[in-house]
C-alpha positions as protocol buffer text, in pm:
chain_id: "A"
residue {
  index: 1
  type: MET
  ca { x: 11412 y: 2465 z: 1037 }
}
residue {
  index: 2
  type: GLY
  ca { x: 11599 y: 2573 z: 723 }
}
residue {
  index: 3
  type: PRO
  ca { x: 11769 y: 2908 z: 639 }
}
residue {
  index: 4
  type: ARG
  ca { x: 11449 y: 3050 z: 487 }
}
residue {
  index: 5
  type: THR
  ca { x: 11247 y: 2962 z: 796 }
}
residue {
  index: 6
  type: ASP
  ca { x: 11519 y: 3110 z: 1018 }
}
residue {
  index: 7
  type: THR
  ca { x: 11506 y: 3438 z: 825 }
}
residue {
  index: 8
  type: ILE
  ca { x: 11129 y: 3459 z: 856 }
}
residue {
  index: 9
  type: LEU
  ca { x: 11143 y: 3379 z: 1227 }
}
residue {
  index: 10
  type: LEU
  ca { x: 11411 y: 3643 z: 1283 }
}
residue {
  index: 11
  type: ARG
  ca { x: 11193 y: 3905 z: 1114 }
}
residue {
  index: 12
  type: LEU
  ca { x: 10897 y: 3804 z: 1326 }
}
residue {
  index: 13
  type: LEU
  ca { x: 11098 y: 3818 z: 1647 }
}
residue {
  index: 14
  type: ASN
  ca { x: 11231 y: 4160 z: 1549 }
}
residue {
  index: 15
  type: ASP
  ca { x: 10880 y: 4299 z: 1511 }
}
residue {
  index: 16
  type: ARG
  ca { x: 10811 y: 4455 z: 1851 }
}
residue {
  index: 17
  type: THR
  ca { x: 10451 y: 4528 z: 1750 }
}
residue {
  index: 18
  type: LEU
  ca { x: 10401 y: 4153 z: 1772 }
}
residue {
  index: 19
  type: PHE
  ca { x: 10627 y: 4058 z: 2062 }
}
residue {
  index: 20
  type: SER
  ca { x: 10706 y: 4261 z: 2372 }
}
residue {
  index: 21
  type: ASP
  ca { x: 11017 y: 4227 z: 2588 }
}
residue {
  index: 22
  type: ASP
  ca { x: 10820 y: 4000 z: 2821 }
}
residue {
  index: 23
  type: ASP
  ca { x: 10727 y: 3781 z: 2524 }
}
residue {
  index: 24
  type: MET
  ca { x: 11092 y: 3755 z: 2423 }
}
residue {
  index: 25
  type: ASN
  ca { x: 11184 y: 3659 z: 2778 }
}
residue {
  index: 26
  type: TYR
  ca { x: 10915 y: 3390 z: 2770 }
}
residue {
  index: 27
  type: PHE
  ca { x: 11048 y: 3250 z: 2442 }
}
residue {
  index: 28
  type: PHE
  ca { x: 11396 y: 3247 z: 2590 }
}
residue {
  index: 29
  type: LYS
  ca { x: 11293 y: 3062 z: 2905 }
}
residue {
  index: 30
  type: ARG
  ca { x: 11089 y: 2814 z: 2703 }
}
residue {
  index: 31
  type: ALA
  ca { x: 11390 y: 2747 z: 2478 }
}
residue {
  index: 32
  type: LEU
  ca { x: 11604 y: 2681 z: 2787 }
}
residue {
  index: 33
  type: ASP
  ca { x: 11345 y: 2440 z: 2926 }
}
residue {
  index: 34
  type: ASP
  ca { x: 11318 y: 2259 z: 2593 }
}
residue {
  index: 35
  type: LYS
  ca { x: 11697 y: 2262 z: 2543 }
}
residue {
  index: 36
  type: ASN
  ca { x: 11633 y: 2428 z: 2205 }
}
residue {
  index: 37
  type: MET
  ca { x: 11966 y: 2572 z: 2093 }
}
residue {
  index: 38
  type: LYS
  ca { x: 11818 y: 2675 z: 1756 }
}
residue {
  index: 39
  type: ILE
  ca { x: 11581 y: 2925 z: 1916 }
}
residue {
  index: 40
  type: ILE
  ca { x: 11846 y: 3048 z: 2160 }
}
residue {
  index: 41
  type: ARG
  ca { x: 12086 y: 3119 z: 1873 }
}
residue {
  index: 42
  type: LEU
  ca { x: 11811 y: 3299 z: 1680 }
}
residue {
  index: 43
  type: LEU
  ca { x: 11729 y: 3515 z: 1981 }
}
residue {
  index: 44
  type: TYR
  ca { x: 12098 y: 3591 z: 2024 }
}
residue {
  index: 45
  type: LEU
  ca { x: 12133 y: 3690 z: 1657 }
}
residue {
  index: 46
  type: ASN
  ca { x: 11822 y: 3904 z: 1694 }
}
residue {
  index: 47
  type: GLY
  ca { x: 11993 y: 4110 z: 1965 }
}
residue {
  index: 48
  type: PHE
  ca { x: 11822 y: 3959 z: 2268 }
}
residue {
  index: 49
  type: ASP
  ca { x: 12045 y: 3988 z: 2575 }
}
residue {
  index: 50
  type: ILE
  ca { x: 12088 y: 3620 z: 2657 }
}
residue {
  index: 51
  type: HIS
  ca { x: 12346 y: 3693 z: 2928 }
}
residue {
  index: 52
  type: ASP
  ca { x: 12162 y: 3939 z: 3151 }
}
residue {
  index: 53
  type: ALA
  ca { x: 11805 y: 3816 z: 3107 }
}
residue {
  index: 54
  type: ASN
  ca { x: 11644 y: 3759 z: 3448 }
}
residue {
  index: 55
  type: LEU
  ca { x: 11468 y: 3427 z: 3490 }
}
residue {
  index: 56
  type: ASP
  ca { x: 11327 y: 3262 z: 3804 }
}
residue {
  index: 57
  type: ASN
  ca { x: 11408 y: 3475 z: 4111 }
}
residue {
  index: 58
  type: GLY
  ca { x: 11665 y: 3674 z: 3917 }
}
residue {
  index: 59
  type: LYS
  ca { x: 11874 y: 3383 z: 3790 }
}
residue {
  index: 60
  type: SER
  ca { x: 12084 y: 3418 z: 3480 }
}
residue {
  index: 61
  type: ALA
  ca { x: 12047 y: 3161 z: 3202 }
}
residue {
  index: 62
  type: VAL
  ca { x: 12356 y: 2965 z: 3309 }
}
residue {
  index: 63
  type: HIS
  ca { x: 12236 y: 2969 z: 3671 }
}
residue {
  index: 64
  type: TYR
  ca { x: 11892 y: 2852 z: 3558 }
}
residue {
  index: 65
  type: LEU
  ca { x: 12046 y: 2569 z: 3356 }
}
residue {
  index: 66
  type: ALA
  ca { x: 12270 y: 2468 z: 3646 }
}
residue {
  index: 67
  type: LYS
  ca { x: 11969 y: 2440 z: 3880 }
}
residue {
  index: 68
  type: VAL
  ca { x: 12201 y: 2459 z: 4178 }
}
residue {
  index: 69
  type: ASP
  ca { x: 11948 y: 2612 z: 4417 }
}
residue {
  index: 70
  type: GLU
  ca { x: 11671 y: 2354 z: 4397 }
}
residue {
  index: 71
  type: PRO
  ca { x: 11601 y: 2099 z: 4673 }
}
residue {
  index: 72
  type: GLY
  ca { x: 11807 y: 1787 z: 4615 }
}
residue {
  index: 73
  type: ASP
  ca { x: 12030 y: 1974 z: 4371 }
}
residue {
  index: 74
  type: ARG
  ca { x: 12346 y: 1792 z: 4477 }
}
residue {
  index: 75
  type: TYR
  ca { x: 12204 y: 1469 z: 4338 }
}
residue {
  index: 76
  type: LYS
  ca { x: 12075 y: 1601 z: 4007 }
}
residue {
  index: 77
  type: VAL
  ca { x: 12240 y: 1527 z: 3677 }
}
residue {
  index: 78
  type: ASN
  ca { x: 12347 y: 1786 z: 3424 }
}
residue {
  index: 79
  type: ASN
  ca { x: 12356 y: 1593 z: 3097 }
}
residue {
  index: 80
  type: GLU
  ca { x: 12563 y: 1663 z: 2789 }
}
residue {
  index: 81
  type: VAL
  ca { x: 12296 y: 1879 z: 2623 }
}
residue {
  index: 82
  type: THR
  ca { x: 12274 y: 2109 z: 2926 }
}
residue {
  index: 83
  type: LEU
  ca { x: 12652 y: 2134 z: 2953 }
}
residue {
  index: 84
  type: LYS
  ca { x: 12684 y: 2221 z: 2584 }
}
residue {
  index: 85
  type: MET
  ca { x: 12422 y: 2494 z: 2625 }
}
residue {
  index: 86
  type: MET
  ca { x: 12608 y: 2642 z: 2921 }
}
residue {
  index: 87
  type: LYS
  ca { x: 12932 y: 2636 z: 2724 }
}
residue {
  index: 88
  type: PHE
  ca { x: 12757 y: 2826 z: 2442 }
}
residue {
  index: 89
  type: PHE
  ca { x: 12678 y: 3110 z: 2684 }
}
residue {
  index: 90
  type: LEU
  ca { x: 13033 y: 3109 z: 2819 }
}
residue {
  index: 91
  type: SER
  ca { x: 13192 y: 3112 z: 2475 }
}
residue {
  index: 92
  type: ASN
  ca { x: 12986 y: 3414 z: 2371 }
}
residue {
  index: 93
  type: ALA
  ca { x: 13055 y: 3623 z: 2682 }
}
residue {
  index: 94
  type: TYR
  ca { x: 13301 y: 3909 z: 2695 }
}
residue {
  index: 95
  type: LYS
  ca { x: 13283 y: 3983 z: 3065 }
}
residue {
  index: 96
  type: ILE
  ca { x: 13211 y: 3800 z: 3390 }
}
residue {
  index: 97
  type: HIS
  ca { x: 12834 y: 3833 z: 3408 }
}
residue {
  index: 98
  type: CYS
  ca { x: 12677 y: 3809 z: 3754 }
}
residue {
  index: 99
  type: ASP
  ca { x: 12307 y: 3763 z: 3832 }
}
residue {
  index: 100
  type: VAL
  ca { x: 12121 y: 3914 z: 4127 }
}
residue {
  index: 101
  type: LEU
  ca { x: 12189 y: 3601 z: 4334 }
}
residue {
  index: 102
  type: GLY
  ca { x: 12565 y: 3636 z: 4290 }
}
residue {
  index: 103
  type: TYR
  ca { x: 12610 y: 3344 z: 4050 }
}
residue {
  index: 104
  type: THR
  ca { x: 12874 y: 3438 z: 3795 }
}
residue {
  index: 105
  type: TYR
  ca { x: 13002 y: 3300 z: 3468 }
}
residue {
  index: 106
  type: LEU
  ca { x: 13315 y: 3194 z: 3657 }
}
residue {
  index: 107
  type: HIS
  ca { x: 13098 y: 2970 z: 3877 }
}
residue {
  index: 108
  type: ALA
  ca { x: 12937 y: 2825 z: 3564 }
}
residue {
  index: 109
  type: ALA
  ca { x: 13276 y: 2763 z: 3399 }
}
residue {
  index: 110
  type: CYS
  ca { x: 13391 y: 2580 z: 3712 }
}
residue {
  index: 111
  type: MET
  ca { x: 13083 y: 2362 z: 3699 }
}
residue {
  index: 112
  type: VAL
  ca { x: 13103 y: 2259 z: 3332 }
}
residue {
  index: 113
  type: GLY
  ca { x: 13482 y: 2217 z: 3338 }
}
residue {
  index: 114
  type: ASP
  ca { x: 13559 y: 2499 z: 3094 }
}
residue {
  index: 115
  type: VAL
  ca { x: 13924 y: 2557 z: 3185 }
}
residue {
  index: 116
  type: THR
  ca { x: 13976 y: 2793 z: 2890 }
}
residue {
  index: 117
  type: THR
  ca { x: 13716 y: 3036 z: 3024 }
}
residue {
  index: 118
  type: VAL
  ca { x: 13853 y: 3007 z: 3379 }
}
residue {
  index: 119
  type: ARG
  ca { x: 14201 y: 3098 z: 3256 }
}
residue {
  index: 120
  type: TRP
  ca { x: 14057 y: 3378 z: 3040 }
}
residue {
  index: 121
  type: PHE
  ca { x: 13896 y: 3532 z: 3349 }
}
residue {
  index: 122
  type: ALA
  ca { x: 14221 y: 3488 z: 3546 }
}
residue {
  index: 123
  type: ILE
  ca { x: 14424 y: 3670 z: 3279 }
}
residue {
  index: 124
  type: ARG
  ca { x: 14179 y: 3960 z: 3302 }
}
residue {
  index: 125
  type: GLY
  ca { x: 14226 y: 3984 z: 3676 }
}
residue {
  index: 126
  type: VAL
  ca { x: 13901 y: 3830 z: 3799 }
}
residue {
  index: 127
  type: ASN
  ca { x: 13929 y: 3747 z: 4170 }
}
residue {
  index: 128
  type: ALA
  ca { x: 13942 y: 3369 z: 4215 }
}
residue {
  index: 129
  type: ASN
  ca { x: 13802 y: 3413 z: 4568 }
}
residue {
  index: 130
  type: LEU
  ca { x: 13473 y: 3570 z: 4467 }
}
residue {
  index: 131
  type: LYS
  ca { x: 13240 y: 3597 z: 4767 }
}
residue {
  index: 132
  type: VAL
  ca { x: 12929 y: 3717 z: 4585 }
}
residue {
  index: 133
  type: TYR
  ca { x: 12765 y: 3373 z: 4587 }
}
residue {
  index: 134
  type: LYS
  ca { x: 12710 y: 3120 z: 4866 }
}
residue {
  index: 135
  type: HIS
  ca { x: 12985 y: 2897 z: 4723 }
}
residue {
  index: 136
  type: SER
  ca { x: 13320 y: 3011 z: 4587 }
}
residue {
  index: 137
  type: PRO
  ca { x: 13433 y: 2905 z: 4238 }
}
residue {
  index: 138
  type: LEU
  ca { x: 13678 y: 2665 z: 4405 }
}
residue {
  index: 139
  type: HIS
  ca { x: 13395 y: 2497 z: 4598 }
}
residue {
  index: 140
  type: ILE
  ca { x: 13203 y: 2437 z: 4276 }
}
residue {
  index: 141
  type: ALA
  ca { x: 13510 y: 2310 z: 4089 }
}
residue {
  index: 142
  type: ALA
  ca { x: 13576 y: 2068 z: 4376 }
}
residue {
  index: 143
  type: GLN
  ca { x: 13211 y: 1964 z: 4397 }
}
residue {
  index: 144
  type: TYR
  ca { x: 13214 y: 1867 z: 4028 }
}
residue {
  index: 145
  type: ARG
  ca { x: 13564 y: 1720 z: 4067 }
}
residue {
  index: 146
  type: ASN
  ca { x: 13706 y: 1918 z: 3778 }
}
residue {
  index: 147
  type: GLU
  ca { x: 14074 y: 1871 z: 3856 }
}
residue {
  index: 148
  type: ASP
  ca { x: 14211 y: 2105 z: 3586 }
}
residue {
  index: 149
  type: ILE
  ca { x: 13980 y: 2381 z: 3708 }
}
residue {
  index: 150
  type: VAL
  ca { x: 14083 y: 2333 z: 4071 }
}
residue {
  index: 151
  type: LYS
  ca { x: 14450 y: 2358 z: 3977 }
}
residue {
  index: 152
  type: ALA
  ca { x: 14391 y: 2662 z: 3755 }
}
residue {
  index: 153
  type: LEU
  ca { x: 14206 y: 2842 z: 4037 }
}
residue {
  index: 154
  type: LEU
  ca { x: 14476 y: 2759 z: 4291 }
}
residue {
  index: 155
  type: LYS
  ca { x: 14741 y: 2886 z: 4049 }
}
residue {
  index: 156
  type: SER
  ca { x: 14552 y: 3215 z: 4014 }
}
residue {
  index: 157
  type: GLY
  ca { x: 14535 y: 3263 z: 4391 }
}
residue {
  index: 158
  type: ALA
  ca { x: 14227 y: 3077 z: 4512 }
}
residue {
  index: 159
  type: ASN
  ca { x: 14232 y: 3021 z: 4888 }
}
residue {
  index: 160
  type: PRO
  ca { x: 14199 y: 2645 z: 4962 }
}
residue {
  index: 161
  type: ASN
  ca { x: 14068 y: 2727 z: 5311 }
}
residue {
  index: 162
  type: LEU
  ca { x: 13800 y: 2975 z: 5203 }
}
residue {
  index: 163
  type: ARG
  ca { x: 13471 y: 2898 z: 5381 }
}
residue {
  index: 164
  type: ASP
  ca { x: 13124 y: 2901 z: 5226 }
}
residue {
  index: 165
  type: HIS
  ca { x: 12795 y: 2993 z: 5396 }
}
residue {
  index: 166
  type: GLU
  ca { x: 12813 y: 2672 z: 5604 }
}
residue {
  index: 167
  type: ARG
  ca { x: 13184 y: 2716 z: 5676 }
}
residue {
  index: 168
  type: SER
  ca { x: 13268 y: 2428 z: 5446 }
}
residue {
  index: 169
  type: THR
  ca { x: 13597 y: 2428 z: 5255 }
}
residue {
  index: 170
  type: ALA
  ca { x: 13675 y: 2289 z: 4910 }
}
residue {
  index: 171
  type: LEU
  ca { x: 13773 y: 1959 z: 5075 }
}
residue {
  index: 172
  type: HIS
  ca { x: 13422 y: 1938 z: 5221 }
}
residue {
  index: 173
  type: ALA
  ca { x: 13279 y: 2015 z: 4876 }
}
residue {
  index: 174
  type: LEU
  ca { x: 13439 y: 1699 z: 4740 }
}
residue {
  index: 175
  type: THR
  ca { x: 13184 y: 1500 z: 4942 }
}
residue {
  index: 176
  type: TRP
  ca { x: 12882 y: 1665 z: 4779 }
}
residue {
  index: 177
  type: VAL
  ca { x: 12736 y: 1395 z: 4558 }
}
residue {
  index: 178
  type: ARG
  ca { x: 12713 y: 1457 z: 4184 }
}
residue {
  index: 179
  type: LEU
  ca { x: 12603 y: 1172 z: 3963 }
}
residue {
  index: 180
  type: CYS
  ca { x: 12792 y: 1081 z: 3649 }
}
residue {
  index: 181
  type: ARG
  ca { x: 12672 y: 1282 z: 3348 }
}
residue {
  index: 182
  type: CYS
  ca { x: 12586 y: 960 z: 3160 }
}
residue {
  index: 183
  type: VAL
  ca { x: 12305 y: 874 z: 3407 }
}
residue {
  index: 184
  type: ARG
  ca { x: 11949 y: 880 z: 3274 }
}
residue {
  index: 185
  type: ARG
  ca { x: 11615 y: 773 z: 3416 }
}
residue {
  index: 186
  type: ASP
  ca { x: 11641 y: 435 z: 3247 }
}
residue {
  index: 187
  type: ASN
  ca { x: 11996 y: 348 z: 3351 }
}
residue {
  index: 188
  type: PHE
  ca { x: 12254 y: 411 z: 3620 }
}
residue {
  index: 189
  type: CYS
  ca { x: 12628 y: 441 z: 3665 }
}
residue {
  index: 190
  type: SER
  ca { x: 12833 y: 381 z: 3979 }
}
residue {
  index: 191
  type: ARG
  ca { x: 13146 y: 564 z: 3864 }
}
residue {
  index: 192
  type: ARG
  ca { x: 13274 y: 874 z: 4040 }
}
residue {
  index: 193
  type: LYS
  ca { x: 13524 y: 1117 z: 3894 }
}
residue {
  index: 194
  type: PRO
  ca { x: 13881 y: 1072 z: 4021 }
}
residue {
  index: 195
  type: VAL
  ca { x: 13948 y: 1268 z: 4336 }
}
residue {
  index: 196
  type: ASP
  ca { x: 14304 y: 1195 z: 4448 }
}
residue {
  index: 197
  type: GLY
  ca { x: 14468 y: 1460 z: 4230 }
}
residue {
  index: 198
  type: ILE
  ca { x: 14233 y: 1727 z: 4364 }
}
residue {
  index: 199
  type: VAL
  ca { x: 14298 y: 1635 z: 4727 }
}
residue {
  index: 200
  type: GLU
  ca { x: 14672 y: 1640 z: 4660 }
}
residue {
  index: 201
  type: ALA
  ca { x: 14654 y: 1983 z: 4492 }
}
residue {
  index: 202
  type: LEU
  ca { x: 14449 y: 2134 z: 4776 }
}
residue {
  index: 203
  type: VAL
  ca { x: 14666 y: 1989 z: 5053 }
}
residue {
  index: 204
  type: GLU
  ca { x: 14986 y: 2101 z: 4879 }
}
residue {
  index: 205
  type: ARG
  ca { x: 14844 y: 2455 z: 4874 }
}
residue {
  index: 206
  type: GLY
  ca { x: 14782 y: 2442 z: 5248 }
}
residue {
  index: 207
  type: ALA
  ca { x: 14425 y: 2317 z: 5277 }
}
residue {
  index: 208
  type: ASP
  ca { x: 14336 y: 2232 z: 5637 }
}
residue {
  index: 209
  type: ILE
  ca { x: 14248 y: 1864 z: 5618 }
}
residue {
  index: 210
  type: GLU
  ca { x: 14093 y: 1880 z: 5968 }
}
residue {
  index: 211
  type: ALA
  ca { x: 13875 y: 2187 z: 5903 }
}
residue {
  index: 212
  type: ARG
  ca { x: 13526 y: 2165 z: 6054 }
}
residue {
  index: 213
  type: ASN
  ca { x: 13209 y: 2312 z: 5907 }
}
residue {
  index: 214
  type: ASN
  ca { x: 12911 y: 2451 z: 6098 }
}
residue {
  index: 215
  type: HIS
  ca { x: 12801 y: 2095 z: 6182 }
}
residue {
  index: 216
  type: GLY
  ca { x: 13140 y: 2006 z: 6326 }
}
residue {
  index: 217
  type: ASP
  ca { x: 13224 y: 1773 z: 6038 }
}
residue {
  index: 218
  type: THR
  ca { x: 13572 y: 1732 z: 5894 }
}
residue {
  index: 219
  type: PRO
  ca { x: 13612 y: 1631 z: 5526 }
}
residue {
  index: 220
  type: LEU
  ca { x: 13693 y: 1276 z: 5640 }
}
residue {
  index: 221
  type: GLN
  ca { x: 13379 y: 1267 z: 5854 }
}
residue {
  index: 222
  type: LEU
  ca { x: 13165 y: 1356 z: 5552 }
}
residue {
  index: 223
  type: ALA
  ca { x: 13350 y: 1117 z: 5320 }
}
residue {
  index: 224
  type: VAL
  ca { x: 13291 y: 834 z: 5567 }
}
residue {
  index: 225
  type: SER
  ca { x: 12925 y: 926 z: 5620 }
}
residue {
  index: 226
  type: ARG
  ca { x: 12867 y: 912 z: 5240 }
}
residue {
  index: 227
  type: PHE
  ca { x: 13082 y: 595 z: 5215 }
}
residue {
  index: 228
  type: ASP
  ca { x: 13291 y: 749 z: 4940 }
}
residue {
  index: 229
  type: VAL
  ca { x: 13568 y: 490 z: 4921 }
}
residue {
  index: 230
  type: GLU
  ca { x: 13818 y: 676 z: 4702 }
}
residue {
  index: 231
  type: LEU
  ca { x: 13782 y: 1007 z: 4887 }
}
residue {
  index: 232
  type: THR
  ca { x: 13818 y: 832 z: 5223 }
}
residue {
  index: 233
  type: ARG
  ca { x: 14132 y: 655 z: 5099 }
}
residue {
  index: 234
  type: SER
  ca { x: 14277 y: 980 z: 4962 }
}
residue {
  index: 235
  type: LEU
  ca { x: 14215 y: 1179 z: 5281 }
}
residue {
  index: 236
  type: LEU
  ca { x: 14356 y: 904 z: 5504 }
}
residue {
  index: 237
  type: GLY
  ca { x: 14659 y: 879 z: 5277 }
}
residue {
  index: 238
  type: ARG
  ca { x: 14730 y: 1247 z: 5335 }
}
residue {
  index: 239
  type: GLY
  ca { x: 14710 y: 1232 z: 5711 }
}
residue {
  index: 240
  type: ALA
  ca { x: 14344 y: 1290 z: 5796 }
}
residue {
  index: 241
  type: SER
  ca { x: 14295 y: 1188 z: 6158 }
}
residue {
  index: 242
  type: THR
  ca { x: 14047 y: 919 z: 6255 }
}
residue {
  index: 243
  type: GLN
  ca { x: 14056 y: 1059 z: 6610 }
}
residue {
  index: 244
  type: ASN
  ca { x: 13837 y: 1350 z: 6496 }
}
residue {
  index: 245
  type: LEU
  ca { x: 13556 y: 1123 z: 6377 }
}
residue {
  index: 246
  type: ASN
  ca { x: 13224 y: 1169 z: 6555 }
}
residue {
  index: 247
  type: GLU
  ca { x: 13085 y: 823 z: 6626 }
}
residue {
  index: 248
  type: ASP
  ca { x: 12733 y: 960 z: 6668 }
}
residue {
  index: 249
  type: ARG
  ca { x: 12734 y: 1081 z: 6306 }
}
residue {
  index: 250
  type: MET
  ca { x: 12922 y: 799 z: 6134 }
}
residue {
  index: 251
  type: PHE
  ca { x: 12633 y: 573 z: 6041 }
}
residue {
  index: 252
  type: SER
  ca { x: 12335 y: 801 z: 6091 }
}
residue {
  index: 253
  type: GLY
  ca { x: 12315 y: 947 z: 5739 }
}
residue {
  index: 254
  type: GLU
  ca { x: 12019 y: 913 z: 5507 }
}
residue {
  index: 255
  type: PHE
  ca { x: 12065 y: 815 z: 5144 }
}
residue {
  index: 256
  type: GLU
  ca { x: 11867 y: 958 z: 4856 }
}
residue {
  index: 257
  type: PRO
  ca { x: 11709 y: 726 z: 4598 }
}
residue {
  index: 258
  type: TYR
  ca { x: 11963 y: 868 z: 4348 }
}
residue {
  index: 259
  type: GLU
  ca { x: 12250 y: 729 z: 4554 }
}
residue {
  index: 260
  type: LEU
  ca { x: 12091 y: 392 z: 4625 }
}
residue {
  index: 261
  type: LYS
  ca { x: 12014 y: 350 z: 4256 }
}
residue {
  index: 262
  type: ASN
  ca { x: 12363 y: 439 z: 4133 }
}
residue {
  index: 263
  type: TYR
  ca { x: 12606 y: 336 z: 4405 }
}
residue {
  index: 264
  type: PRO
  ca { x: 12655 y: -8 z: 4568 }
}
residue {
  index: 265
  type: VAL
  ca { x: 12623 y: 141 z: 4915 }
}
residue {
  index: 266
  type: THR
  ca { x: 12637 y: -190 z: 5102 }
}
residue {
  index: 267
  type: LEU
  ca { x: 12969 y: -277 z: 4941 }
}
residue {
  index: 268
  type: ASN
  ca { x: 13100 y: 74 z: 5000 }
}
residue {
  index: 269
  type: ILE
  ca { x: 13017 y: 51 z: 5371 }
}
residue {
  index: 270
  type: ILE
  ca { x: 13238 y: -256 z: 5402 }
}
residue {
  index: 271
  type: GLU
  ca { x: 13526 y: -98 z: 5208 }
}
residue {
  index: 272
  type: VAL
  ca { x: 13518 y: 224 z: 5410 }
}
residue {
  index: 273
  type: VAL
  ca { x: 13517 y: 30 z: 5739 }
}
residue {
  index: 274
  type: GLN
  ca { x: 13818 y: -170 z: 5618 }
}
residue {
  index: 275
  type: LEU
  ca { x: 14001 y: 153 z: 5531 }
}
residue {
  index: 276
  type: LEU
  ca { x: 13933 y: 294 z: 5878 }
}
residue {
  index: 277
  type: LYS
  ca { x: 14055 y: -25 z: 6047 }
}
residue {
  index: 278
  type: SER
  ca { x: 14371 y: -19 z: 5833 }
}
residue {
  index: 279
  type: ALA
  ca { x: 14429 y: 337 z: 5953 }
}
residue {
  index: 280
  type: GLY
  ca { x: 14414 y: 218 z: 6315 }
}
residue {
  index: 281
  type: TYR
  ca { x: 14060 y: 327 z: 6397 }
}
residue {
  index: 282
  type: ASP
  ca { x: 13915 y: 130 z: 6688 }
}
residue {
  index: 283
  type: MET
  ca { x: 13542 y: 101 z: 6630 }
}
residue {
  index: 284
  type: SER
  ca { x: 13336 y: 65 z: 6946 }
}
residue {
  index: 285
  type: LEU
  ca { x: 13067 y: -199 z: 6983 }
}
residue {
  index: 286
  type: ARG
  ca { x: 12798 y: 71 z: 6968 }
}
residue {
  index: 287
  type: VAL
  ca { x: 12930 y: 195 z: 6633 }
}
residue {
  index: 288
  type: ARG
  ca { x: 12956 y: -159 z: 6497 }
}
residue {
  index: 289
  type: LEU
  ca { x: 12593 y: -224 z: 6584 }
}
residue {
  index: 290
  type: ARG
  ca { x: 12492 y: 106 z: 6424 }
}
residue {
  index: 291
  type: MET
  ca { x: 12689 y: 11 z: 6111 }
}
residue {
  index: 292
  type: LEU
  ca { x: 12513 y: -327 z: 6095 }
}
residue {
  index: 293
  type: LYS
  ca { x: 12175 y: -160 z: 6134 }
}
residue {
  index: 294
  type: LEU
  ca { x: 12247 y: 81 z: 5849 }
}
residue {
  index: 295
  type: TRP
  ca { x: 12384 y: -198 z: 5630 }
}
residue {
  index: 296
  type: MET
  ca { x: 12064 y: -399 z: 5676 }
}
residue {
  index: 297
  type: LYS
  ca { x: 11854 y: -88 z: 5611 }
}
residue {
  index: 298
  type: VAL
  ca { x: 12010 y: -10 z: 5273 }
}
residue {
  index: 299
  type: ARG
  ca { x: 12071 y: -372 z: 5171 }
}
residue {
  index: 300
  type: GLY
  ca { x: 11722 y: -414 z: 5031 }
}
residue {
  index: 301
  type: LYS
  ca { x: 11728 y: -82 z: 4849 }
}
residue {
  index: 302
  type: ASP
  ca { x: 12033 y: -118 z: 4627 }
}
residue {
  index: 303
  type: ALA
  ca { x: 11921 y: -437 z: 4452 }
}
residue {
  index: 304
  type: ASP
  ca { x: 11937 y: -263 z: 4114 }
}
residue {
  index: 305
  type: HIS
  ca { x: 12309 y: -335 z: 4112 }
}
residue {
  index: 306
  type: TRP
  ca { x: 12247 y: -707 z: 4132 }
}
residue {
  index: 307
  type: LEU
  ca { x: 11952 y: -732 z: 3892 }
}
residue {
  index: 308
  type: ALA
  ca { x: 12073 y: -509 z: 3611 }
}
residue {
  index: 309
  type: ASP
  ca { x: 12229 y: -637 z: 3290 }
}
residue {
  index: 310
  type: TYR
  ca { x: 12397 y: -487 z: 2986 }
}
residue {
  index: 311
  type: SER
  ca { x: 12150 y: -582 z: 2713 }
}
residue {
  index: 312
  type: GLY
  ca { x: 11815 y: -404 z: 2695 }
}
residue {
  index: 313
  type: LYS
  ca { x: 11670 y: -82 z: 2828 }
}
residue {
  index: 314
  type: TYR
  ca { x: 11533 y: -272 z: 3127 }
}
residue {
  index: 315
  type: THR
  ca { x: 11617 y: -604 z: 3288 }
}
residue {
  index: 316
  type: PRO
  ca { x: 11357 y: -883 z: 3291 }
}
residue {
  index: 317
  type: PHE
  ca { x: 11270 y: -773 z: 3644 }
}
residue {
  index: 318
  type: GLY
  ca { x: 11182 y: -422 z: 3529 }
}
residue {
  index: 319
  type: PHE
  ca { x: 11487 y: -255 z: 3680 }
}
residue {
  index: 320
  type: PRO
  ca { x: 11688 y: 7 z: 3489 }
}
residue {
  index: 321
  type: ARG
  ca { x: 11997 y: -123 z: 3312 }
}
residue {
  index: 322
  type: VAL
  ca { x: 12353 y: -35 z: 3407 }
}
residue {
  index: 323
  type: ILE
  ca { x: 12568 y: 118 z: 3134 }
}
residue {
  index: 324
  type: ILE
  ca { x: 12935 y: 97 z: 3050 }
}
residue {
  index: 325
  type: CYS
  ca { x: 13067 y: 443 z: 3132 }
}
residue {
  index: 326
  type: ASN
  ca { x: 13340 y: 606 z: 2924 }
}
residue {
  index: 327
  type: CYS
  ca { x: 13307 y: 952 z: 3080 }
}
residue {
  index: 328
  type: TYR
  ca { x: 13631 y: 950 z: 3279 }
}
């Protein structure tokens, strides 16, 4: 659309004899679904309240874009287009908007890694330990492994031991899987964002490395159960105890197709076990057999890592290609 078309569309949108408030809300939601920044900007220029519009179940636009309340949300990908849209809302906000579900613009800033907005809220006295939503801003910053955000929140008074609705801490949140933002349906990426600096910052601020959630899991327990090699190494390096590991839960986890497609789980199992042995963990025969059973179970499901190449959209076998990631 050119300037002339934009002007005509603005006049049409401004004609309330043609379009009601419900119509405008529909256009707005449709623009979000289609990732159409042109329409969103036009609605904004036309005076539509893009910040406080109520979408599905009372979600704000940034909450709707984040999709953090849908089943399987921890494995979904928020691509660059979505992140840019969320940053547009944040950059045009002059207060900390909060929807009816308690999701605020501070939560959104922690998700997208907008450290400028986080610091802007801190300067204006926004409480870093907001309890209006099921997860604190620090939990979300840790979940998305945004190190600068974590450090900014801690500096502004965020409590590293604050519990969420499942009594998980920010250290637990580091185990919640988020795929690399470069992942698409036709490719995959096995890279995870660096985690050691975040663990160090949290522990230095007094985070309880042995904290248990409602399921009795410590951060190390969850890291081991997801076979997150770097997080396991980081927690062990800062004194996490292997004595608190629950053998009944170590190799009983289920893996989503997202994980099996993107991560070499069979290799990660071996590396995590080696880390535990190096830390002095004595694995019983029962646990070893359970580990072997899990290894055999997932072995046939992560073949994408062996059959992918770097050339076309798909390999000759029809599997998605792996890409060279430059995200981190």
